[in-house]
Each structure stands twice: as structure tokens, then as C-alpha cells.
BAVO-85719 format. One line per field, with one value per residue (C-alpha): residue in one letter; x, y, z. Coordinates in nm, 4 decimals, padded with zeros to 6 digits. Each point is the difference from the previous one (the first is absolute). Last residue first. Layout:
N
kepa: c(A, ...) $
X: c(X, ...) $
Y: c(Y, ...) $
Z: c(Z, ...) $
//
This chain:
536
kepa: c(P, K, T, T, T, F, P, K, D, T, S, F, F, D, I, L, D, E, S, A, A, A, R, D, L, K, G, N, P, N, R, P, L, N, D, R, V, D, V, H, A, P, L, M, F, N, P, L, L, S, K, L, A, K, L, L, G, Q, T, S, F, T, N, K, D, I, P, V, A, I, A, V, V, G, Q, G, L, E, A, H, P, A, G, F, V, I, A, E, H, V, L, G, T, R, Y, I, A, E, E, V, E, T, P, S, V, R, Y, G, S, T, K, I, M, E, D, R, R, G, I, F, Y, L, Y, G, E, E, D, V, R, V, T, D, G, S, W, V, A, L, E, K, G, P, F, G, D, E, K, G, P, T, L, R, F, R, Q, T, T, R, E, P, D, N, W, Y, G, Q, A, V, L, A, G, R, H, V, L, E, G, P, E, N, P, A, C, P, S, G, D, E, R, V, V, L, I, E, A, N, P, I, A, K, G, I, S, D, P, R, N, D, I, E, E, P, P, L, Y, T, S, R, F, A, E, T, L, G, Y, M, L, F, V, Q, T, R, P, L, A, A, R, L, G, D, V, I, S, R, P, M, A, G, G, T, N, T, I, Y, R, L, N, E, V, V, D, D, P, W, S, L, R, S, L, P, I, W, M, P, P, V, A, G, L, G, T, I, E, Y, R, S, A, N, N, I, V, D, R, P, L, L, Y, N, M, L, V, V, S, A, G, A, Y, F, A, T, S, L, Q, S, F, G, A, D, F, S, L, P, L, A, A, L, L, R, D, E, P, T, N, N, L, Y, T, A, V, S, K, A, G, A, V, I, N, R, H, S, L, V, V, G, K, P, K, G, T, S, G, S, T, Y, I, I, S, A, M, D, T, D, I, V, R, H, R, L, T, N, Q, S, D, S, T, F, E, I, W, S, I, V, N, L, H, A, I, S, L, P, S, D, P, K, D, D, V, I, V, V, T, H, L, D, P, C, H, L, I, D, P, A, I, M, E, L, R, N, R, S, T, I, L, I, R, V, N, C, D, N, L, I, H, Q, V, Q, E, G, K, L, L, P, N, V, P, V, F, V, G, G, A, Q, T, V, G, F, I, S, F, V, T, E, L, R, K, E, L, Y, I, G, V, R, E, Q, K, G, L, S, L, K, I, L, G, S, R, T, L, A, I, Q, E, A, L, T, G, Y, S, L, T, H, D, K, Y, L, L, A, K, A, E, P, A, I, V, A, R, T, E, I, L, Q, H, L, L, D, T, M) $
X: c(01.9933, 00.1041, -00.1442, 00.0758, 00.3731, 00.2389, 00.3650, 00.1531, 00.2989, -00.1926, -00.2050, -00.3778, -00.1550, 00.1092, -00.3540, -00.1016, 00.0322, -00.1790, -00.2732, -00.2747, 00.0793, -00.0052, -00.3177, -00.2011, -00.3461, -00.2558, -00.1531, 00.0373, 00.2897, 00.2043, -00.0411, 00.2477, -00.0705, -00.0916, 00.1040, 00.2663, 00.1098, 00.2639, -00.0334, 00.2936, 00.0301, -00.3644, -00.1586, -00.0381, 00.2658, -00.1630, -00.3350, -00.2735, -00.3226, 00.0683, 00.3507, -00.1441, -00.1486, 00.3354, 00.1720, -00.2398, 00.0457, 00.3779, -00.0165, -00.1807, -00.3165, -00.1649, 00.0828, 00.0073, -00.3666, -00.1088, 00.3615, 00.1558, 00.2206, 00.3035, 00.0757, 00.3276, 00.0354, 00.3659, 00.1426, 00.2610, -00.0372, 00.3547, 00.1484, -00.3294, -00.1158, -00.3273, -00.3470, -00.3184, -00.3049, -00.2143, -00.2506, -00.2911, -00.2154, 00.1691, -00.1002, -00.3095, 00.2070, -00.1784, 00.1757, 00.3386, -00.1286, -00.1073, 00.3387, 00.1720, -00.2147, 00.0554, 00.3768, -00.0159, 00.2719, 00.2031, 00.1847, 00.3679, 00.0821, -00.1473, -00.0946, -00.2383, -00.2299, -00.0137, 00.1306, -00.2283, -00.2942, -00.1904, -00.2189, -00.3406, -00.2644, -00.2199, -00.3257, -00.0389, -00.1753, 00.3102, 00.2012, 00.1976, 00.3368, 00.1550, 00.3383, -00.0188, 00.2311, -00.3146, 00.0663, -00.2315, -00.1469, 00.0580, -00.1994, 00.2156, -00.2739, -00.0182, 00.2036, 00.3280, 00.2089, -00.1888, -00.2597, 00.0274, 00.0954, -00.1297, 00.2752, 00.1853, -00.0582, 00.2231, 00.3530, -00.0686, -00.1603, 00.3029, 00.2286, -00.2366, -00.0112, -00.1317, -00.3481, -00.0465, -00.2273, -00.3348, -00.1980, -00.1739, -00.3692, -00.1306, 00.1341, 00.2965, 00.1440, 00.2963, 00.0538, 00.3370, 00.0171, -00.0420, -00.1449, -00.3374, -00.1642, 00.2608, 00.1723, -00.0464, 00.3085, 00.1499, 00.3639, 00.0182, -00.3061, -00.3535, -00.3176, -00.2500, -00.2705, -00.2519, -00.1893, -00.3404, -00.1755, 00.2376, 00.2260, -00.0387, 00.0412, 00.2844, -00.0195, 00.0965, -00.3576, -00.0937, -00.3357, -00.0919, 00.0875, -00.1809, -00.3353, 00.1711, 00.1217, 00.3812, 00.1319, 00.2669, 00.1996, -00.0567, 00.1871, 00.2143, 00.3343, -00.1185, -00.0161, -00.3000, -00.1360, -00.3408, -00.1811, -00.3685, -00.1821, -00.3807, -00.1578, -00.2946, 00.2095, 00.2138, 00.1815, 00.0375, 00.0986, 00.2543, 00.1582, 00.0109, 00.1696, 00.2501, 00.0781, 00.0482, 00.2686, -00.0837, 00.2648, 00.1266, -00.1072, -00.3655, -00.2953, -00.3664, -00.3069, -00.3618, -00.3609, 00.0639, -00.3487, -00.1148, 00.3371, 00.0634, -00.3326, 00.0716, 00.3281, 00.3309, 00.2238, 00.3727, 00.2554, -00.0544, 00.0582, 00.3529, 00.0922, -00.2106, 00.2059, 00.3408, -00.1666, -00.1127, -00.3418, -00.3248, -00.3444, -00.3403, -00.3489, 00.0775, -00.2846, 00.1794, 00.0271, 00.0411, 00.2749, 00.1572, 00.0108, 00.1399, 00.2789, 00.0698, 00.0436, 00.2931, 00.1802, 00.0983, -00.1065, -00.1019, -00.3550, -00.1830, -00.3458, -00.1069, -00.3407, -00.1237, -00.0591, 00.1607, 00.2936, 00.0242, 00.0348, 00.2576, 00.2089, 00.0002, 00.0675, 00.2519, 00.2149, 00.0758, 00.0804, 00.2362, 00.1763, 00.0353, -00.3621, 00.1183, -00.2227, -00.3106, -00.2416, -00.3258, -00.2503, -00.3760, -00.2044, -00.3538, 00.1225, 00.1035, 00.3182, -00.0168, 00.3518, 00.0796, -00.1242, 00.1205, 00.3516, -00.0058, -00.1636, 00.2446, 00.2955, -00.1205, -00.0370, 00.3506, 00.1827, -00.1990, 00.0799, 00.3658, 00.2267, 00.3750, 00.1734, 00.2565, 00.2926, 00.0874, 00.3716, 00.2317, -00.0650, -00.3048, -00.2161, -00.2395, -00.2585, -00.0640, -00.3274, 00.0061, -00.3464, -00.2264, 00.2304, -00.1651, -00.1491, -00.3564, 00.0233, 00.0834, -00.1118, 00.1382, -00.2521, -00.1651, -00.3240, 00.1262, -00.2956, 00.0387, 00.3184, 00.0523, 00.1301, 00.3706, -00.0709, -00.2059, 00.2535, 00.2748, 00.2973, 00.3771, 00.1948, 00.3441, 00.3243, 00.0941, -00.2820, -00.2518, -00.3006, -00.3276, -00.2082, -00.2670, -00.0949, -00.0887, 00.1763, -00.1545, 00.0418, 00.3424, 00.0750, 00.3700, 00.1186, 00.3202, 00.1412, 00.2353, 00.3142, -00.0736, 00.2889, -00.2016, -00.2292, 00.2321, 00.0207, -00.3815, -00.0839, -00.1312, -00.1404, -00.1887, -00.1441, -00.1261, -00.1574, -00.1740, 00.0785, -00.0599, 00.3232, 00.0206, 00.2703, 00.1051, 00.2985, -00.0531, 00.3190, 00.0279, -00.3303, 00.0567, 00.3519, -00.1017, -00.2805, 00.2495, 00.2371, -00.2820, -00.1606, -00.2581, -00.3017, -00.2333, 00.0560, 00.0408, -00.2793, 00.1299, -00.2818, 00.0481, -00.1446, -00.2845, -00.2049, -00.2489, 00.2927, 00.1198, -00.3498, -00.0508, 00.2972, -00.0324, -00.3659, 00.0745, 00.2850, -00.2042, -00.2613, 00.2488, 00.2324, 00.3458, 00.1733, 00.2956, -00.1601, 00.2622, -00.1154, 00.1717, -00.0264, -00.2020, -00.1380, 00.1439, -00.1066, -00.0101, -00.0873, -00.3443, -00.0358, 00.0631, -00.2563, -00.2650, 00.0594, -00.0446, -00.3237, -00.1251, 00.0840, -00.2016, -00.3017, 00.0223, 00.0053, -00.3110, -00.1897, 00.1235, -00.1237, 00.2358, -00.0327, 00.2152, -00.0030, 00.3250, 00.0486, -00.2697, 00.0085, -00.2517, -00.3514, -00.2631, -00.1434, 00.1481, -00.1247, 00.0450, 00.1719, 00.2356, 00.0549, 00.1445, 00.2249, 00.1251, 00.1219, 00.0889, 00.2937, 00.1810, -00.0471, -00.1881, -00.3155, -00.2559) $
Y: c(-02.6313, 00.3666, 00.1931, 00.1585, 00.0094, 00.2894, -00.0806, 00.0608, 00.2242, 00.2968, -00.2183, -00.0211, -00.0981, 00.3176, 00.1152, -00.3544, -00.0033, 00.3328, -00.0615, -00.1091, 00.2696, 00.2766, -00.1184, -00.0242, -00.1290, 00.2203, -00.1008, 00.3357, -00.1271, -00.0900, -00.3367, -00.2762, -00.2591, -00.3664, -00.3518, 00.1229, -00.0449, 00.2358, 00.0777, 00.1479, 00.1868, 00.0959, 00.0901, 00.3709, 00.0169, -00.2946, 00.1711, -00.1109, -00.2039, -00.2955, -00.0348, 00.0018, -00.3507, -00.1426, 00.1847, -00.1539, -00.3499, 00.0383, 00.1193, -00.3183, -00.0583, -00.3418, -00.0790, 00.3667, 00.0463, 00.3645, 00.1019, 00.2774, 00.1995, 00.2268, 00.1587, 00.1593, 00.2234, 00.0680, 00.3465, 00.1783, -00.2791, -00.1264, 00.0305, -00.0456, 00.1901, -00.1375, 00.1258, -00.0907, -00.2267, -00.1326, -00.2816, -00.1682, -00.3079, -00.0928, -00.2368, 00.1794, 00.1534, 00.3296, 00.0401, 00.0044, 00.2579, 00.2318, -00.0405, 00.1022, 00.3132, 00.0842, -00.0284, 00.2728, -00.0290, 00.2868, -00.1224, 00.0502, -00.3685, 00.0140, 00.3027, -00.1218, 00.2565, -00.0363, 00.3447, 00.1755, -00.2036, -00.1563, 00.0373, 00.0821, 00.0978, 00.3095, 00.0706, 00.3491, -00.0920, 00.0489, -00.2309, 00.0874, -00.1532, -00.0957, 00.0005, 00.0127, 00.2290, 00.1464, 00.3713, 00.1419, 00.3410, 00.3247, 00.3196, 00.3110, 00.1872, 00.2721, -00.1000, 00.1947, -00.3130, -00.0705, -00.2722, -00.2096, -00.3169, 00.0128, 00.1148, -00.2788, -00.2732, -00.2974, 00.1392, 00.2760, -00.2505, -00.2262, 00.2786, 00.1272, -00.3382, 00.0322, -00.1055, -00.0365, 00.2413, 00.1699, -00.2602, 00.0611, -00.0895, 00.3524, 00.0216, -00.0759, -00.3352, -00.0395, -00.3203, -00.0034, -00.0461, -00.2547, 00.1430, -00.1592, 00.3407, 00.2800, 00.0702, 00.3260, 00.2100, -00.0498, -00.0123, -00.3749, -00.0558, 00.0187, -00.2000, 00.1960, -00.1273, 00.2430, -00.0803, 00.0917, -00.3141, -00.2851, 00.0494, -00.2413, -00.3723, -00.2311, -00.1525, -00.3568, -00.1262, 00.2735, -00.0803, -00.2999, 00.1845, 00.3201, -00.0781, -00.0434, 00.3624, 00.0073, 00.1953, 00.2639, 00.1929, -00.1372, 00.0809, 00.2861, -00.0730, -00.3527, -00.0797, -00.0920, -00.2048, -00.1609, -00.2862, 00.0029, -00.3292, 00.0078, -00.3136, -00.1776, -00.2661, -00.0803, -00.3262, 00.0890, 00.3565, -00.1263, -00.2370, 00.2650, 00.2453, -00.2699, -00.0807, 00.3696, 00.0269, 00.2761, 00.2721, 00.1059, 00.1421, 00.0419, -00.2193, 00.0614, -00.2219, 00.0991, -00.0843, -00.3184, -00.1076, -00.2624, -00.1593, 00.0001, -00.1773, -00.2536, -00.1166, 00.0936, -00.2773, 00.0540, 00.0658, 00.3751, 00.0254, -00.1388, 00.2829, 00.2673, 00.0021, 00.0365, 00.2510, 00.2459, 00.0139, 00.1973, -00.1464, 00.1694, -00.1480, -00.2307, -00.2083, -00.0407, -00.3792, -00.0407, 00.2572, -00.1375, -00.3516, 00.1328, 00.1866, -00.2993, -00.2180, 00.2178, -00.0760, 00.2146, 00.3606, 00.1837, 00.1105, 00.3146, 00.0414, 00.3455, 00.1650, 00.2698, 00.3659, 00.1023, 00.1821, -00.2753, -00.2699, 00.1936, 00.0831, -00.3548, -00.1870, 00.2726, -00.1156, -00.3149, 00.1912, 00.2250, -00.2974, 00.0297, -00.1172, -00.3360, -00.1465, -00.2077, 00.2844, -00.1466, 00.2665, 00.0015, 00.2276, 00.1139, 00.3422, 00.0639, -00.0431, 00.0861, -00.1372, 00.3161, 00.2297, -00.2010, 00.0164, 00.3782, 00.0691, -00.2223, 00.1566, 00.3520, -00.1005, -00.1456, 00.2849, 00.2701, -00.1492, 00.0228, -00.2867, -00.0181, -00.2928, -00.1617, -00.1852, -00.3613, -00.0815, -00.0442, -00.1636, -00.1067, 00.2271, -00.1014, 00.2655, 00.1628, 00.1834, 00.3237, 00.1168, 00.2988, 00.2928, 00.3402, 00.1150, -00.0670, 00.2147, -00.0912, 00.1163, -00.2095, -00.1968, 00.0329, -00.1764, -00.1951, -00.1455, -00.3607, -00.0616, -00.3785, -00.0504, -00.0475, -00.1953, -00.2509, -00.0072, -00.0922, 00.2192, -00.0106, 00.3185, -00.0641, 00.0551, -00.3667, -00.2289, -00.1126, -00.2014, 00.0352, -00.2874, 00.1620, 00.2641, -00.2690, -00.0308, -00.0464, 00.3492, 00.0785, 00.3741, 00.0914, 00.3387, 00.2100, -00.0559, 00.2802, -00.1907, -00.3145, -00.2315, -00.1865, -00.0653, -00.2754, -00.2138, 00.0186, -00.1118, -00.3504, 00.0825, 00.2925, -00.2185, -00.2543, 00.2667, 00.1782, 00.3400, 00.3732, 00.2023, 00.3598, 00.2583, -00.1057, 00.2036, -00.0513, -00.1921, -00.1387, -00.1852, -00.1180, -00.1290, -00.1723, -00.1813, -00.1302, -00.1182, -00.1654, -00.1949, 00.1058, -00.2196, 00.2256, 00.2815, 00.3213, 00.2546, 00.3471, 00.2217, 00.3768, 00.1997, 00.2501, -00.1992, -00.0909, -00.1153, -00.2368, -00.1261, -00.0871, -00.2325, -00.1242, -00.1020, -00.1816, -00.1987, -00.0571, -00.1884, -00.2457, -00.0180, -00.0989, 00.2521, 00.2376, 00.3431, 00.2740, 00.3410, 00.3065, 00.3541, 00.2364, 00.1895, -00.1333, -00.3210, 00.0753, -00.3560, 00.1284, 00.1315, -00.3503, -00.1513, 00.2528, -00.0785, -00.3701, 00.0670, 00.2122, -00.2815, -00.2419, 00.2340, 00.0507, -00.3788, -00.0327, 00.2549, -00.1429, -00.3398, -00.2727, -00.3719, -00.2534, -00.3749, 00.0047, 00.3674, 00.2204, 00.3800, 00.2619, -00.1377, 00.2752, 00.0922, 00.3526, 00.0907, 00.3711, 00.1006, -00.2990, 00.0343, 00.3474, -00.1026, -00.2961, 00.1939, 00.2821, -00.2115, 00.0667, 00.3762, 00.2054, -00.2089, 00.2537) $
Z: c(-01.6392, -00.0270, -00.2863, -00.3326, 00.0506, -00.0594, 00.0486, 00.3451, 00.0461, 00.1368, 00.2353, -00.0491, 00.3341, 00.1773, 00.0854, 00.0856, 00.3797, 00.0438, -00.2583, 00.2387, 00.2565, -00.2598, -00.1729, 00.3213, -00.0969, 00.1703, 00.3333, 00.1713, 00.2154, -00.3121, -00.1617, -00.0769, -00.2713, 00.0377, -00.1059, -00.2382, -00.3613, -00.1440, -00.3686, -00.1886, -00.3278, 00.0301, -00.3355, -00.0693, -00.2733, -00.1779, -00.0485, 00.2405, -00.0063, -00.2285, 00.1382, 00.3518, -00.0369, -00.1106, 00.2838, 00.2555, -00.1402, 00.0062, 00.3595, 00.0916, 00.2019, 00.0319, 00.3620, 00.1037, -00.0826, 00.0293, -00.0331, 00.2156, -00.2349, 00.0197, -00.3348, -00.1095, -00.3060, -00.0754, 00.0245, -00.2102, -00.2554, -00.0396, 00.3486, 00.1856, 00.3108, 00.1377, -00.1005, 00.1847, -00.0246, 00.2867, -00.0384, 00.1763, -00.0735, -00.3262, -00.2794, -00.1312, -00.2809, 00.0620, 00.3345, -00.1752, -00.2492, 00.2811, 00.1691, -00.3246, -00.0236, 00.3659, -00.0350, -00.2663, -00.2642, -00.1466, -00.3065, -00.0872, 00.0415, 00.3493, 00.2119, 00.2706, 00.1636, 00.3770, 00.1023, -00.2441, 00.1198, -00.2836, -00.3075, 00.1484, -00.2552, 00.0246, -00.1820, -00.1465, -00.3224, -00.2147, 00.2261, 00.3123, 00.0828, 00.3310, 00.1744, 00.3781, 00.2008, 00.1556, -00.0234, 00.2662, -00.0734, 00.1846, -00.0454, 00.0305, 00.1882, -00.2633, -00.3086, 00.0076, -00.0471, -00.3202, -00.0204, -00.3157, 00.1844, 00.3595, 00.2300, 00.1764, 00.2565, -00.0881, 00.0092, 00.2516, 00.2359, -00.0372, 00.1149, 00.2700, 00.1787, 00.3568, -00.1021, -00.3731, -00.1867, 00.0612, -00.1916, -00.3343, 00.0385, -00.0572, -00.3540, -00.2230, -00.1091, -00.2352, -00.1997, -00.1736, -00.3759, -00.2768, -00.3249, -00.0811, -00.0570, 00.0114, 00.3279, 00.1861, 00.0818, 00.3462, -00.1150, 00.0670, -00.2188, 00.1382, 00.0504, 00.2104, 00.2338, 00.1451, 00.3187, 00.1447, -00.1267, -00.0951, -00.3006, -00.2912, -00.0440, 00.1029, -00.3476, -00.0930, -00.0390, -00.2507, -00.1645, 00.2177, 00.3210, -00.1016, 00.1622, 00.3351, 00.0004, 00.0170, 00.2972, 00.0442, 00.2605, 00.3487, 00.3221, -00.1311, 00.1676, 00.0838, -00.3700, -00.2085, -00.2863, -00.0091, -00.1723, 00.0954, -00.0596, 00.0210, 00.1433, -00.1606, -00.1798, 00.3065, -00.0826, -00.3694, 00.0818, 00.2514, -00.2517, -00.2717, 00.2348, 00.0977, -00.3642, -00.0697, 00.2685, 00.2521, 00.0015, 00.3397, 00.3359, -00.0961, -00.0847, 00.0725, 00.0372, -00.0506, 00.0837, 00.1979, 00.1167, -00.2524, -00.0733, 00.3744, 00.0642, -00.2753, 00.1489, -00.1669, -00.1321, 00.0236, -00.2758, -00.0183, 00.3749, -00.0445, -00.2429, 00.1709, 00.3188, -00.1681, -00.2369, 00.2717, 00.1661, 00.0275, 00.0736, -00.0160, 00.0582, 00.2934, 00.1406, 00.3370, 00.0069, -00.3756, -00.0463, 00.3163, -00.1463, -00.3282, 00.1755, 00.2250, -00.3113, -00.1034, 00.3288, 00.2989, -00.0447, 00.3162, -00.0716, 00.1083, -00.1543, -00.1202, 00.0016, -00.2362, 00.0835, -00.3287, 00.1605, 00.2627, -00.2640, -00.2007, 00.3081, 00.1320, -00.3246, -00.0857, 00.2900, -00.1971, -00.3192, 00.1971, 00.1624, 00.3800, 00.0193, -00.1331, -00.2752, 00.0772, 00.0806, -00.1320, -00.1038, 00.0706, -00.2224, 00.0854, 00.1146, -00.3627, -00.2053, -00.3701, -00.0602, -00.1984, 00.2766, 00.2997, -00.1445, -00.0413, 00.3358, 00.1882, -00.1789, 00.0761, 00.3667, 00.0120, -00.1722, 00.1799, 00.3387, -00.0971, -00.0988, 00.0641, -00.1714, 00.2297, -00.1556, 00.0717, 00.0299, -00.2971, -00.3334, -00.2013, 00.2124, 00.2753, 00.0741, 00.3340, 00.0424, 00.1989, 00.0974, 00.0614, -00.0719, -00.0219, -00.3316, 00.1156, 00.3104, 00.3586, 00.3454, 00.2828, 00.2013, 00.3405, 00.0878, 00.3016, 00.1882, -00.1133, 00.1984, 00.0176, -00.3546, 00.0838, 00.3191, -00.1935, -00.2833, 00.2468, 00.0860, -00.0546, 00.0843, -00.1422, 00.1922, 00.0269, -00.1127, 00.2605, -00.1070, 00.1816, 00.1350, 00.2209, -00.2573, -00.2566, -00.3336, -00.3444, -00.1486, 00.1480, -00.0024, -00.0060, 00.1242, -00.0212, -00.3496, -00.1058, 00.1026, -00.2058, 00.0901, 00.2633, -00.2947, -00.1191, 00.3126, 00.0439, -00.3572, 00.0746, 00.3433, -00.1516, -00.2722, 00.2512, 00.2209, -00.2860, -00.1546, 00.0267, 00.0027, 00.1234, -00.0763, -00.3519, -00.1191, -00.3753, -00.0756, 00.3513, -00.0036, -00.3574, 00.0628, 00.3246, -00.1802, -00.2539, 00.2736, 00.1928, -00.2837, -00.2552, -00.0734, 00.2002, -00.2535, 00.1957, -00.0407, 00.0921, 00.1267, 00.0202, 00.2889, 00.0310, 00.2511, -00.2720, -00.2146, 00.2723, 00.0794, -00.3651, -00.0182, 00.3584, -00.0169, -00.3277, 00.1526, 00.3150, -00.2045, -00.1476, -00.3022, 00.1252, 00.2182, 00.0098, 00.0115, 00.0447, 00.1183, -00.1443, 00.1331, -00.2208, 00.3004, 00.3214, 00.1741, 00.3717, 00.1098, 00.1026, -00.3556, -00.1285, 00.2345, -00.1036, -00.3652, 00.0735, 00.1863, -00.2905, -00.2428, 00.2113, -00.0030, -00.3773, -00.0497, 00.2158, -00.2095, -00.3293, 00.1105, 00.1148, -00.0747, 00.1832, -00.0768, -00.2035, -00.0790, -00.1504, -00.0213, -00.1099, 00.0325, -00.0043, 00.3403, 00.0100, -00.3505, -00.0721, 00.3257, 00.0246, -00.3758, 00.0466, 00.2885, -00.2012, -00.3033, 00.2405, 00.1171, -00.3282, -00.0090, -00.2606, 00.0379, 00.1182) $
//
């Protein structure tokens, strides 16, 4: 039975207890051993009086205890809240308070860093430190601080709360363009259905070994665990440092599956890959943003035996579409078709279906659609609505997630991403997709990374602004970039200003942060300033 998240491991521990499940540095755990450690974690949580569906925060880098905690929480009947280890005290405090976290699992150094902030978390009563010894405890005000050894000392406790597949399993916090992070509520059914769907089209088997390089607080990062465990494969935990480290780990652990986001793939595409990785790496996946065609071509050239899966998803529905590798040459700009067990609709503002190639909003229905936003009924009502075409009297009132993304679908049913509704640039009467301009900038071969956005302009409505990190700053010029873009884009899509930088900001999940990058340039075009093609 694999209706519940932790049953992915419990099932495999019965079928193949000696099979490798988890690798971290020099540690290798079988499914049987992993199941035992998860049971100890569950027992510790019950001993701390964790109530059914109460939240447990996990503020750790990728390590063995992180995995024990995630699955131990759901086995106990609680809800795990993965907190990105890059976040600082104030951000952690917001998440813990927003979803009323009762128990926090973290490390000694992280606890010392956020201690002043979590004193303002009234629901928090216990902190478990994974790397602390019982004889050197920390003392923080009213909090009960215990070591991992003490926490997992009771192996006789077999109690757990009873849950069903529609109960909450996790709350994943996503960073929006404005405001504080919002928590997306995922049920056991959501996560298990997602794991099954992804494992199906990636053809995962127990022989696969996946590299978990993305943060586990990111839905695509956590998917490396759930997908591997659904298939009975093994997964390697890696805390991302440098692009070369990814390749070195892929070689060391004989990785067969690797998922990343464009800011990781861009530098990886420019590195050499050793022969053993070329031989072993069965597939790679991209999500979290459009992959520039030049980067896809570079990866395919470096990894000629590796299948490339380009995917589109959103935390509110985990994964929505994928482009089969054999279709990349035929339709390189497509985000593909719906993944197994999902239906993707393209609709107008009134919910009616769009005609082929007519831009509309992407709407996702199916088992992967999340339960809504934690503690935010207004936003939940805005994004989670009745499936288009279903009347109010439809039994069950099935909800779909309205993505806010503008796409089009061709006559053969393949989808194409146009842009976020709140990121679309309206200039000279045209609607311009930042993604399309960014793609063209990458194609020039002059720029390492780029972000495009619209800034208010007195004459144009909005002017197109590009922020670029050159590959070679010594030879780069904005005039050279614009000259190259003129052969790729119509005049109305050309940047009116190019800002050159050494690097671009990223959000905690590793994605380029468009809002942070554009903050100091949003008012670049003053109302009394004449239009100029670029700034020297």
C-alpha cells in the first residue's frame, strides 16, 4: 500500500529491505535501515506529544536526519514544514508562526543563529538538535531543547495517529514576487500521486540512482526523494556548492537521473563531463523556468546518450507538463503536454476554452492540485476555483488551480509558455514576454545570465529593460548585444536599456529573482525623459 507518503519506504522495506535507499557522503542506508530510523523519529515525536496534523519545522541542510524527520513526521500523523536552510532568522520566524509550528528540528549552529527570533514563536515548545550531545545542551528561555540521541532513545513506542490520503502531509512555502512567503498545503495524495506520475514518464526503476541537488524545501527538490522511493531507486543527498561539484558527485555515485533549474544548468552546460557520467546518466530534467535553447543544445552535445526532459510546474500543482525528449528537435520551445493523471486546460478570462494558438491561462486539474494556501482563504479562493465547465452543482465541486501563467496550445495539443500575467510587458501597444526576450539574449552567446522586465515609460507605456551578466565583460558592449538582438527580435521587443552586472540575485530556491534584480531600475525611465535605445 502506498496511499501515504511514508508508506513509500515502508513498502520497499518489506519488498527489498537490503536495497540501497539513501546515500550521503560515506553513508549508505538500505530501505530496511531507513525504515528503522524513520520509526525511531516517529516514536520521538509521539513522545513529545505531537498531535495529529500538528506542524513540525525542519530547518536543516540535506543530511540523513533531514530525511528521517520528513518521513517520521508523516508516519507520526503530523505535517512537515521544510524550511529552506538559506533563510535567516526573521524569515524562519515568519514561517514557524504562520503555520503554528510546535516542534523544530535543526542543528546547533542554526539554532544559535535564529535563537533571538524564535523566542517570538509562541506555539513552538520543543527544539531537537541533530548534532548535539546530551551532555552539552543549549538552554533557550521557555523552549525544551533536546539532542537527537535523546529524541530517538525510545524504540518501543509504536503509537501513531491515524491519517488518510487526503490529510495534510506538508506545507511548502514559496517565495512570491512581493510580500512574505505563502504556504502551499499538500496532502499525502498530492505527493504520492506526483511521485507516481513523474516516475512513470521518467521510467524510473530500482536500478536508478538520483542526485538530490536542489533544496528539499523546493517541490522539485523534494520530488527527487519521493520519486526515487516510489520506484524503489536510491537517492544521493548533495548540498549544492559549485557546478563542478554536481559533475563530481554524478561521477562518484554513478548517477542515472539529475534534476536542476536553469541557473544551475547554464554553468553546467559549459563544463566538460567525464566519460563515466556520459555513460551512466540516463536522463536530466529542467524545471523552475524556461531553459534557453542554446543551453539545451550545449547539454545535448556534452551528454549525447542522455535524455533531456523539459518540464513545467507550479508548487500549487507540483508538476503539470513535460516535453518528451524525442520532441525537442520538432518543438524546442514547447513545455509539452500534461503529465500522467493530470489535465491541462487553456482558458479565457470567462473560463471558456481557447482556440488553438490563442493565448489563455493555464488551468490544472487532477490529483496533484494542492489543498490551497495555509492561513490565506482570500488567496486560496483566487487561485483554487471550480474546474472550467463544471457547474456549481457538480458533485464534489472539483477544484482546479488557475496558474496565472499565459500559454497557448497548438493543433496537436502541445503547450507553449508565453509569460506570467503579472510579468508581461505592455509596450507600444504590444504584449511582450520577458522570457522570450531573455531567450533571445542567451542565443546571442554574449551573456551568461539575464533578466528582463518592464519599467514605466511616458511614451511607450512600459520600456523593456534587460539586466545582463556578460560571459566576457572585457569585450562586451551593450551596442554589440543590441546589434545581435536586432536579427532575433522585432524592434518593439528590443531592450530600451541594458544594465550590466557581475551577478544576479537568486531566491532561496536558486531561481533568478526578477523582483530583487529590478528593484533599483523600476523607475529608470522618468516621465520627462526622452526615449533612448540604451544607456552607455
